[in-house]
Each structure stands twice: as C-alpha cells, then as structure tokens.
KETIBA-73564 format. One line per field, with one value per residue: residue in one letter; z, x, y of N, C-alpha, C in turn. Coordinates in nm, 3 decimals. Each point is the difference from the previous one (the first is absolute). Layout:
N
rest (A;...);
n.w (Z;...);
n.u (X;...);
n.v (Y;...);
ca.w (Z;...);
ca.u (X;...);
ca.v (Y;...);
c.w (Z;...);
c.u (X;...);
c.v (Y;...);
% end
This chain:
241
rest (M;E;F;V;S;P;E;G;L;R;L;D;G;R;R;P;M;E;M;R;Q;L;R;A;E;I;G;T;V;S;R;A;D;G;S;A;V;F;E;M;G;N;T;K;V;I;A;A;V;Y;G;P;R;E;V;Q;H;R;S;Q;Q;Q;N;D;K;A;L;I;R;C;E;Y;T;M;A;N;F;S;T;G;D;R;M;R;K;P;K;G;D;R;R;S;T;E;I;S;L;V;I;R;Q;T;M;E;A;C;I;L;T;H;L;M;P;R;S;Q;I;D;I;F;V;Q;V;L;Q;A;D;G;G;T;R;S;A;C;I;N;A;A;T;L;A;L;A;D;A;G;I;P;M;R;D;L;V;T;S;C;S;A;G;F;L;N;S;T;P;L;L;D;L;N;Y;V;E;D;S;A;G;G;P;D;V;T;V;G;I;L;P;K;L;D;K;V;T;L;L;Q;M;D;A;K;L;P;M;D;I;F;E;N;V;M;Q;L;A;T;E;G;C;K;A;V;A;N;Y;I;R;E;V;L;I;E;N;T;K;E;L;E;N;R;R;G;L);
n.w (-2.559;0.043;0.054;-0.070;0.062;-0.091;0.096;-0.040;-0.022;0.090;-0.038;0.110;-0.080;0.005;0.054;-0.105;0.088;-0.004;0.128;0.000;0.058;0.103;0.037;0.130;0.036;0.126;0.009;-0.129;0.015;0.088;-0.080;-0.090;-0.016;-0.126;-0.019;-0.122;-0.015;-0.129;-0.017;-0.132;0.026;-0.111;0.001;0.044;0.092;0.038;0.104;0.017;0.115;-0.017;0.122;0.029;-0.066;0.061;-0.066;-0.090;-0.103;0.080;-0.115;0.027;0.119;0.030;0.022;-0.106;-0.046;0.006;-0.013;-0.111;0.030;-0.124;0.026;-0.132;0.032;-0.094;0.076;-0.011;0.106;-0.012;-0.110;-0.109;-0.061;0.000;-0.077;0.027;0.072;-0.067;0.117;0.016;-0.062;-0.122;-0.018;0.070;-0.064;-0.113;0.030;0.037;-0.109;-0.075;0.064;-0.012;-0.124;-0.020;0.065;-0.067;-0.087;0.069;0.003;0.128;-0.103;0.004;0.042;-0.097;0.027;-0.088;-0.061;-0.004;-0.099;0.023;-0.125;0.039;-0.131;0.021;-0.131;0.069;-0.053;-0.129;0.002;-0.041;-0.023;-0.032;-0.079;-0.037;-0.012;-0.063;-0.062;-0.024;-0.033;-0.071;-0.042;-0.012;-0.061;-0.068;-0.019;-0.031;-0.071;-0.012;-0.129;0.043;-0.042;-0.110;-0.065;-0.008;-0.060;-0.093;-0.062;-0.125;-0.085;-0.117;-0.088;-0.129;0.005;-0.128;-0.010;0.102;0.088;0.040;0.116;0.056;-0.094;-0.045;0.010;-0.030;0.078;0.099;-0.038;-0.008;0.063;0.067;-0.007;0.092;0.094;0.063;0.101;0.066;0.105;0.054;0.039;0.123;-0.048;-0.062;0.021;-0.123;0.039;-0.077;-0.120;-0.041;-0.125;-0.054;-0.034;-0.122;0.055;-0.069;0.012;-0.073;-0.076;-0.012;-0.007;-0.084;-0.068;0.003;-0.031;-0.089;-0.040;0.001;-0.057;-0.080;-0.012;-0.015;-0.083;-0.054;0.000;-0.039;-0.087;-0.035;0.001;-0.063;-0.079;-0.010;-0.016;-0.084;-0.056;0.006;-0.040;-0.089;-0.025;-0.004;-0.071;-0.073;0.002;-0.031;-0.104);
n.u (1.339;0.107;-0.117;0.008;0.115;0.080;0.074;-0.102;0.089;-0.056;-0.031;-0.078;0.009;-0.128;-0.054;-0.068;0.004;0.105;-0.033;-0.017;0.110;-0.066;-0.036;-0.022;-0.053;-0.036;-0.094;0.005;-0.131;0.071;-0.033;0.019;-0.127;0.035;0.116;0.048;0.121;-0.029;0.091;-0.015;0.115;0.010;-0.121;-0.009;-0.088;-0.051;-0.061;-0.097;-0.049;-0.105;-0.033;-0.123;-0.046;-0.031;-0.113;0.091;-0.062;-0.085;0.002;0.127;-0.049;0.038;-0.130;0.023;0.094;0.127;0.040;0.036;0.110;0.042;0.126;0.021;0.128;0.070;0.104;0.035;0.066;-0.124;0.004;0.051;-0.119;0.045;-0.097;-0.040;-0.057;-0.100;-0.031;-0.046;0.113;-0.037;0.130;0.038;-0.095;0.038;0.131;-0.028;-0.079;0.097;0.090;-0.081;-0.033;0.129;0.027;-0.097;0.057;0.103;-0.025;-0.015;-0.043;-0.083;0.122;0.020;-0.132;-0.038;0.094;0.124;0.051;0.112;0.021;0.124;0.021;0.131;0.024;0.096;-0.016;-0.004;-0.029;-0.122;-0.128;-0.012;-0.105;0.068;0.115;-0.079;-0.064;0.117;0.049;-0.111;0.008;0.133;-0.021;-0.100;0.079;0.097;-0.100;-0.001;-0.007;-0.123;0.054;-0.069;0.102;0.125;0.004;0.041;0.102;-0.008;0.099;-0.047;0.091;-0.002;0.128;0.038;-0.134;0.037;-0.075;-0.001;0.054;-0.079;-0.062;0.125;0.060;0.117;-0.035;-0.035;0.106;0.015;-0.116;0.051;-0.082;-0.068;-0.005;-0.076;0.034;-0.115;0.043;-0.105;0.125;-0.038;-0.067;0.120;-0.003;-0.039;0.079;0.101;-0.041;0.122;-0.037;0.119;-0.032;-0.033;-0.057;0.047;-0.117;0.058;0.057;-0.116;-0.056;0.100;-0.013;-0.132;0.014;0.092;-0.080;-0.098;0.088;0.029;-0.133;-0.008;0.104;-0.059;-0.115;0.072;0.061;-0.115;-0.049;0.111;-0.013;-0.131;0.029;0.100;-0.084;-0.094;0.093;0.039;-0.128;-0.018;0.112;-0.045;-0.117;0.096;-0.078);
n.v (-0.409;-0.065;-0.036;-0.113;-0.023;-0.057;0.054;0.080;0.101;0.081;0.123;-0.015;-0.109;0.040;-0.106;-0.051;-0.102;0.081;0.026;0.130;0.045;-0.051;0.123;-0.005;0.115;-0.025;0.093;0.033;0.028;0.069;0.101;-0.096;-0.041;-0.010;-0.061;0.000;-0.054;-0.010;-0.096;0.013;-0.060;0.075;-0.055;0.124;-0.039;0.117;-0.056;0.090;-0.044;0.081;-0.036;-0.043;0.107;0.113;-0.010;0.043;-0.056;0.059;0.067;-0.037;0.034;-0.123;-0.013;-0.076;0.085;-0.036;0.126;-0.063;0.070;0.019;0.027;-0.011;0.004;0.062;-0.030;0.130;-0.051;-0.050;0.077;-0.054;0.023;0.123;-0.050;0.121;-0.094;0.053;0.056;-0.125;-0.044;-0.034;-0.028;0.108;0.069;-0.061;0.013;0.126;0.005;-0.054;0.075;0.108;-0.033;-0.020;0.113;0.061;-0.083;0.052;0.132;-0.032;0.070;-0.106;-0.034;0.090;-0.001;0.092;-0.070;0.046;-0.071;0.069;-0.038;0.030;-0.005;-0.012;0.009;-0.060;-0.121;0.029;-0.131;0.040;-0.031;0.132;-0.030;-0.108;0.068;0.092;-0.099;-0.059;0.120;0.027;-0.127;0.014;0.117;-0.058;-0.105;0.086;0.056;-0.134;0.033;-0.032;-0.116;-0.030;0.054;-0.041;0.117;-0.086;0.056;-0.045;0.021;-0.031;-0.036;0.030;-0.034;0.010;-0.002;0.078;-0.066;0.127;-0.033;0.092;0.071;0.022;0.120;-0.057;-0.105;0.082;0.074;-0.133;0.027;-0.102;-0.104;0.070;-0.092;0.092;-0.079;0.015;-0.070;-0.063;-0.029;0.031;0.105;0.005;0.132;0.033;0.101;-0.037;0.040;0.033;0.022;0.028;-0.125;-0.040;-0.109;-0.105;-0.061;-0.098;0.095;0.068;-0.121;-0.031;0.115;-0.012;-0.130;0.042;0.102;-0.092;-0.085;0.105;0.022;-0.134;0.010;0.109;-0.070;-0.106;0.083;0.056;-0.123;-0.040;0.107;-0.026;-0.131;0.030;0.087;-0.096;-0.089;0.092;0.026;-0.132;-0.009;0.107;-0.062;-0.087;-0.036);
ca.w (0.115;0.065;0.144;0.065;-0.074;-0.029;0.126;0.082;0.099;-0.040;-0.007;0.133;0.052;0.063;-0.081;-0.036;0.107;0.124;0.041;0.050;0.146;0.076;0.125;0.059;0.134;0.055;0.098;-0.050;0.018;0.142;0.023;-0.057;0.082;-0.051;-0.116;-0.045;-0.125;-0.066;-0.118;-0.090;-0.079;0.010;0.020;0.145;0.025;0.141;0.021;0.134;0.024;0.110;0.030;-0.030;0.068;-0.035;-0.141;-0.012;-0.066;0.048;-0.112;-0.048;0.107;-0.029;0.131;0.020;-0.020;-0.003;-0.130;-0.031;-0.098;-0.036;-0.087;-0.054;-0.065;-0.030;0.029;-0.125;-0.021;0.000;-0.130;-0.063;-0.057;0.107;-0.033;0.111;-0.035;0.074;0.099;-0.047;-0.142;-0.022;0.044;0.147;0.040;-0.029;0.094;0.131;-0.002;0.001;0.136;0.091;-0.023;0.045;0.147;0.049;-0.005;0.114;0.130;0.056;0.016;0.078;0.144;0.033;-0.069;0.023;0.017;-0.127;0.004;-0.111;-0.038;-0.088;-0.055;-0.087;-0.062;0.021;-0.106;-0.091;-0.094;-0.040;0.106;0.109;0.065;0.088;0.119;0.078;0.069;0.106;0.105;0.066;0.085;0.120;0.078;0.063;0.108;0.105;0.065;0.071;-0.069;-0.021;-0.141;-0.027;-0.036;-0.061;-0.147;-0.056;-0.145;-0.079;-0.145;-0.087;-0.140;-0.102;-0.094;-0.067;0.015;0.133;0.113;0.092;0.127;0.066;-0.104;0.033;-0.089;-0.140;-0.049;0.006;-0.106;-0.131;-0.077;-0.001;0.092;0.139;0.085;0.142;0.077;0.145;0.057;0.143;-0.013;0.083;-0.051;-0.140;-0.083;-0.078;0.024;-0.105;-0.121;-0.107;-0.110;-0.097;-0.139;-0.016;0.007;-0.019;0.129;0.068;0.048;0.109;0.122;0.051;0.053;0.121;0.104;0.042;0.083;0.125;0.081;0.051;0.108;0.117;0.054;0.069;0.122;0.097;0.048;0.084;0.128;0.074;0.047;0.109;0.116;0.052;0.063;0.126;0.095;0.043;0.093;0.126;0.066;0.053;0.118;0.100;0.019);
ca.u (0.090;-0.014;-0.022;0.038;0.115;-0.012;0.023;-0.121;0.015;-0.050;0.103;0.058;0.058;-0.100;-0.071;-0.132;-0.099;0.065;-0.035;0.109;0.013;-0.096;0.049;-0.104;0.025;-0.125;0.014;0.103;-0.046;-0.040;-0.126;-0.115;-0.054;0.067;0.083;0.090;0.074;0.003;0.088;0.003;0.118;0.038;-0.120;-0.010;-0.124;-0.033;-0.144;-0.038;-0.145;-0.052;-0.140;-0.125;-0.017;-0.124;-0.009;0.030;-0.113;-0.119;-0.082;0.053;-0.014;-0.088;-0.049;0.009;0.137;0.107;0.038;0.141;0.056;0.135;0.074;0.124;0.089;0.136;0.101;0.062;0.130;-0.022;0.036;0.119;-0.026;-0.030;-0.115;-0.093;-0.136;-0.100;-0.074;-0.133;-0.007;-0.096;0.054;-0.004;-0.141;-0.043;0.063;-0.062;-0.130;0.027;0.043;-0.114;-0.097;0.062;0.003;-0.139;-0.041;0.053;-0.023;-0.135;-0.044;-0.125;0.032;0.042;-0.089;0.017;0.142;0.073;0.136;0.077;0.119;0.090;0.104;0.092;0.108;0.130;0.089;-0.085;0.065;-0.101;-0.081;-0.024;-0.132;0.004;0.076;-0.084;-0.104;0.067;0.039;-0.123;-0.044;0.084;-0.030;-0.131;0.021;0.074;-0.095;-0.100;-0.131;-0.050;-0.009;-0.043;0.119;0.102;-0.012;0.135;-0.005;0.120;-0.028;0.068;-0.011;0.025;0.098;0.077;-0.079;0.026;-0.061;0.101;-0.057;0.051;0.075;0.068;-0.040;0.037;-0.095;-0.134;-0.015;0.026;-0.124;-0.067;-0.114;0.039;-0.118;0.020;-0.102;-0.003;-0.084;-0.010;0.053;-0.068;-0.136;0.016;-0.084;0.072;-0.056;0.050;0.051;0.018;0.083;0.008;0.010;-0.077;0.071;-0.087;-0.053;0.086;0.121;-0.046;-0.017;0.135;0.059;-0.074;0.038;0.135;-0.014;-0.066;0.104;0.082;-0.077;0.007;0.137;0.003;-0.081;0.083;0.105;-0.063;-0.033;0.128;0.037;-0.092;0.032;0.129;-0.027;-0.072;0.101;0.082;-0.081;-0.010;0.131;0.015;-0.086;0.044;-0.102);
ca.v (-0.015;-0.130;0.017;-0.127;-0.054;-0.145;-0.074;0.012;0.107;0.132;0.105;0.024;-0.124;-0.088;-0.099;0.054;-0.009;0.044;0.137;0.084;-0.009;0.081;0.056;0.084;0.055;0.054;0.110;0.092;0.139;-0.001;0.075;-0.072;-0.109;-0.120;0.034;-0.106;0.011;-0.132;0.000;-0.115;0.030;0.142;0.082;0.028;0.074;0.024;0.019;0.047;-0.009;0.083;-0.033;0.071;0.129;0.070;0.039;0.144;0.065;-0.071;-0.044;-0.128;-0.099;-0.116;-0.045;-0.145;-0.049;0.100;0.057;-0.027;0.094;-0.042;0.094;-0.058;0.097;-0.046;0.102;0.048;-0.066;-0.146;-0.058;0.056;0.133;0.094;0.084;0.023;-0.044;0.079;-0.079;-0.032;-0.037;-0.109;-0.129;-0.001;-0.011;-0.137;-0.095;0.027;-0.067;-0.144;-0.038;0.016;-0.109;-0.126;0.001;-0.009;-0.141;-0.077;0.067;-0.022;0.140;0.008;0.007;0.137;0.094;0.145;0.036;-0.007;-0.053;0.056;-0.077;0.077;-0.087;0.074;-0.078;0.066;-0.047;-0.077;-0.091;-0.098;-0.061;0.096;-0.010;-0.118;0.037;0.092;-0.077;-0.076;0.096;0.044;-0.112;-0.002;0.121;-0.022;-0.098;0.073;0.093;-0.079;0.007;-0.137;-0.041;-0.138;-0.076;0.087;0.004;0.010;0.019;-0.029;0.004;-0.097;0.040;-0.102;0.054;-0.106;-0.124;-0.057;0.072;0.052;0.046;0.121;0.072;0.126;0.110;-0.028;-0.100;0.060;0.100;-0.063;0.004;-0.131;-0.010;-0.014;-0.021;0.029;-0.071;0.019;-0.106;-0.027;-0.136;-0.101;-0.017;-0.040;0.087;0.102;0.133;0.090;-0.065;0.099;-0.049;0.108;-0.046;-0.122;-0.127;-0.117;-0.044;-0.098;0.070;0.088;-0.080;-0.029;0.125;0.036;-0.097;0.037;0.121;-0.041;-0.065;0.111;0.062;-0.089;0.012;0.130;-0.015;-0.074;0.091;0.104;-0.065;-0.013;0.135;0.037;-0.084;0.050;0.129;-0.027;-0.051;0.115;0.079;-0.077;0.008;0.136;0.014;-0.098;-0.106);
c.w (0.071;0.152;0.080;-0.084;-0.030;0.125;0.094;0.109;-0.057;0.006;0.135;0.067;0.066;-0.098;-0.030;0.115;0.135;0.031;0.034;0.153;0.068;0.128;0.056;0.140;0.047;0.093;-0.040;0.013;0.140;0.025;-0.048;0.097;-0.042;-0.123;-0.035;-0.126;-0.060;-0.126;-0.077;-0.097;0.021;0.013;0.150;0.025;0.150;0.011;0.144;0.010;0.120;0.022;0.067;0.082;-0.049;-0.147;-0.011;-0.062;0.034;-0.114;-0.053;0.101;-0.039;0.133;0.025;-0.019;-0.002;-0.143;-0.021;-0.104;-0.028;-0.092;-0.039;-0.065;-0.032;0.032;-0.131;-0.031;-0.018;-0.131;-0.057;-0.058;0.110;-0.035;0.122;-0.044;0.078;0.097;-0.054;-0.148;-0.014;0.053;0.152;0.050;-0.020;0.100;0.142;0.012;0.010;0.141;0.097;-0.014;0.050;0.152;0.059;0.002;0.122;0.136;0.046;0.034;0.087;0.151;0.045;-0.069;0.038;0.030;-0.138;0.024;-0.123;-0.025;-0.098;-0.045;-0.091;-0.052;0.015;-0.112;-0.090;-0.094;-0.037;0.119;0.113;0.065;0.090;0.130;0.090;0.080;0.116;0.116;0.079;0.093;0.131;0.090;0.073;0.117;0.118;0.077;0.078;-0.061;-0.024;-0.148;-0.011;-0.019;-0.048;-0.150;-0.055;-0.152;-0.065;-0.148;-0.071;-0.144;-0.094;-0.107;-0.059;0.017;0.135;0.106;0.100;0.125;0.045;-0.095;0.055;-0.108;-0.147;-0.061;-0.012;-0.118;-0.139;-0.086;-0.010;0.097;0.144;0.088;0.144;0.078;0.147;0.058;0.152;0.014;0.082;-0.051;-0.146;-0.092;-0.072;0.025;-0.107;-0.118;-0.110;-0.107;-0.109;-0.143;-0.010;0.006;-0.034;0.135;0.074;0.056;0.117;0.131;0.063;0.066;0.129;0.116;0.058;0.092;0.135;0.093;0.062;0.117;0.128;0.066;0.077;0.133;0.109;0.058;0.095;0.137;0.087;0.060;0.120;0.127;0.066;0.075;0.135;0.106;0.054;0.102;0.135;0.078;0.065;0.127;0.110;0.026;-0.016);
c.u (-0.029;-0.012;0.032;0.112;-0.021;0.021;-0.120;0.010;-0.052;0.114;0.067;0.049;-0.100;-0.051;-0.140;-0.100;0.056;-0.040;0.124;0.005;-0.100;0.066;-0.107;0.040;-0.128;0.031;0.101;-0.039;-0.059;-0.134;-0.124;-0.049;0.060;0.080;0.092;0.074;0.004;0.084;-0.018;0.114;0.039;-0.121;-0.022;-0.117;-0.018;-0.151;-0.023;-0.152;-0.036;-0.145;-0.012;-0.012;-0.128;0.003;0.016;-0.117;-0.127;-0.087;0.046;-0.020;-0.098;-0.040;0.018;0.142;0.100;0.024;0.150;0.046;0.145;0.064;0.133;0.082;0.134;0.096;0.068;0.131;-0.016;0.038;0.122;-0.023;-0.053;-0.116;-0.089;-0.140;-0.101;-0.077;-0.140;-0.008;-0.083;0.050;-0.007;-0.142;-0.050;0.058;-0.054;-0.133;0.017;0.038;-0.117;-0.099;0.055;-0.002;-0.141;-0.049;0.048;-0.027;-0.144;-0.061;-0.126;0.025;0.034;-0.089;0.031;0.146;0.067;0.140;0.072;0.125;0.081;0.113;0.090;0.109;0.130;0.097;-0.082;0.083;-0.098;-0.075;-0.035;-0.136;-0.008;0.073;-0.081;-0.105;0.062;0.043;-0.123;-0.055;0.077;-0.030;-0.134;0.011;0.072;-0.093;-0.109;-0.138;-0.049;-0.020;-0.048;0.121;0.103;-0.026;0.141;-0.009;0.134;-0.038;0.074;-0.023;0.031;0.090;0.083;-0.067;0.021;-0.075;0.108;-0.068;0.066;0.091;0.073;-0.033;0.027;-0.099;-0.141;-0.022;0.028;-0.126;-0.072;-0.118;0.051;-0.123;0.037;-0.117;0.012;-0.093;-0.010;0.040;-0.074;-0.141;0.000;-0.093;0.088;-0.067;0.045;0.048;0.005;0.090;0.003;0.034;-0.077;0.091;-0.096;-0.037;0.094;0.126;-0.037;-0.012;0.135;0.061;-0.070;0.034;0.137;-0.004;-0.062;0.099;0.092;-0.068;0.010;0.137;0.015;-0.075;0.079;0.107;-0.059;-0.037;0.125;0.040;-0.086;0.028;0.129;-0.020;-0.071;0.097;0.086;-0.075;-0.012;0.130;0.021;-0.082;0.034;-0.101;0.064);
c.v (-0.133;0.019;-0.126;-0.061;-0.148;-0.086;0.009;0.105;0.133;0.103;0.026;-0.129;-0.094;-0.104;0.055;0.002;0.043;0.145;0.079;-0.011;0.094;0.050;0.092;0.046;0.067;0.117;0.104;0.147;0.012;0.069;-0.077;-0.107;-0.134;0.037;-0.116;0.043;-0.139;0.010;-0.131;0.025;0.146;0.092;0.016;0.095;0.020;0.027;0.045;-0.002;0.086;-0.037;-0.136;0.128;0.067;0.044;0.152;0.075;-0.079;-0.055;-0.137;-0.113;-0.111;-0.063;-0.150;-0.056;0.115;0.047;-0.026;0.101;-0.041;0.104;-0.063;0.111;-0.068;0.113;0.040;-0.071;-0.151;-0.067;0.069;0.138;0.092;0.094;0.016;-0.040;0.083;-0.088;-0.026;-0.027;-0.129;-0.134;-0.011;-0.017;-0.142;-0.099;0.021;-0.075;-0.153;-0.046;0.009;-0.115;-0.135;-0.009;-0.011;-0.144;-0.078;0.065;-0.025;0.137;0.012;0.007;0.142;0.103;0.145;0.039;-0.002;-0.053;0.053;-0.084;0.086;-0.093;0.084;-0.094;0.077;-0.038;-0.093;-0.087;-0.112;-0.058;0.094;-0.018;-0.122;0.034;0.093;-0.075;-0.079;0.090;0.045;-0.107;-0.003;0.119;-0.013;-0.098;0.068;0.094;-0.076;0.008;-0.144;-0.033;-0.144;-0.089;0.102;0.002;0.021;0.004;-0.033;0.004;-0.114;0.044;-0.114;0.062;-0.114;-0.137;-0.068;0.080;0.042;0.056;0.130;0.081;0.121;0.103;-0.031;-0.099;0.059;0.095;-0.058;-0.006;-0.133;-0.001;-0.011;0.003;0.031;-0.060;0.037;-0.105;0.009;-0.146;-0.106;-0.028;-0.047;0.080;0.102;0.135;0.100;-0.083;0.106;-0.059;0.106;-0.044;-0.131;-0.123;-0.112;-0.059;-0.095;0.066;0.092;-0.077;-0.034;0.122;0.041;-0.093;0.035;0.122;-0.035;-0.069;0.106;0.069;-0.082;0.006;0.131;-0.010;-0.072;0.090;0.105;-0.059;-0.014;0.134;0.040;-0.081;0.049;0.132;-0.017;-0.049;0.113;0.084;-0.069;0.009;0.136;0.018;-0.100;-0.109;-0.137);
% end
C-alpha cells in the first residue's frame, strides 16, 4: 500500500512532516482538581487529576515524596470495532505504567511528601497516537490542578513508511506494521523522558525519525503553553483583574 503519493502527500492529505491539528480545552471535569481534553486530529483524550491528597492505603505512603498513580482506559465506543475490552488488560496496564513513569519525571514529588496524586486518562476516540495524546492531556490536567512540575512533558510519534519519515501517525499508518517511535520530552530542559520503538531501524534512519518526533513534541509544547496562557487570561478577566 502506498502511504505517500508521488506528489508527496499522505492518505489524509498531510505532508510527511506535517502534524495533525491540535485542539485542547482545560477544566472539563468540574469535580476534578485539574482536567483537560486533548485532541490530535481524530484522536481525542480526556484526563482528570485528583490531588495532592491523603494516601488511601497507608502501606503505600512515601515519607519523602508524593505517590503518583495512573489509570488508562479506552471507552468502548472509541474505536470502530465494538469489542468490550476487559478492565486491566495488558495493553492498558502497560500504557498506565508508561504514562505514570513519564509524569514522575516532570512532577516535583519531593515537595508533596506523604500524599498521592491520581491521574485518570480515557481515550474517547482513537485514531493513532493515543499514548502521546494521553501524555499531553495529563500534562495539561496537572498544570490545571496547579501541581508543581520541572517542565511541561509533551509527546509525539513518528514513523518510517515507504522509505519516508512521517510525523504524527494516524491509525492507518500506525497499523501498517512499519517502525514507529514515540518520544516524550521536557522541552525547556531538553531531556527525553519517554522513548518507545516497536520495530528495528538502521541507526541513521532512527536518528532522523527520532529528531522528527522531537520536533513534534516541541510544537505540542508551544501549543500547550498558548492554551495555558489563554486560560490564565480568561481567569483574570473573570476575576476582573
């Protein structure tokens, strides 16, 4: 199957190095301490953050830092096939762990000892790049909750199909079986917090694909900053400052 036409366009009309449209909204769950909806093209994710609050199970309490917990789920209506996925299947457990570890790298947990922060992420609509969208939604939700962070952590994927590096894969491209690299970075600190790859790539091509995904992460970071600044202005206007 041809994923890049002779004119240099992908199946959805994008150029190889073009991202899908980003859209975000903060404060979508009124009961949560922080929440956000994040969309990357047709992939739509909602995240809610509760905490810092008292640790529910005393045995898990950590005296020198906050306990971070994360739960990832996919809504039954999020994909085309209507199979009911059992709660806690292996993929969900793995992605929950990935999101938790990525978030732990940016949250200043030592400032909130003997407390816990719960991050809930649900995919409402899946069209490739769900774990990146989840990380971006969680970052916005944590910022909305006022959780202190070293930096915003942002994520994006890139792949290699038809001998061409492609940025921000959709579902059709993602399920083509080609190599795909998911990267999470702290953009201001220029540190990588997540790197996953599900096929082998020659080193020179891998570096190109990773660089492309990193550029995508930086573009997401710029967008998230704009959203947060816009949200702050709205709050100031409401309070008449």
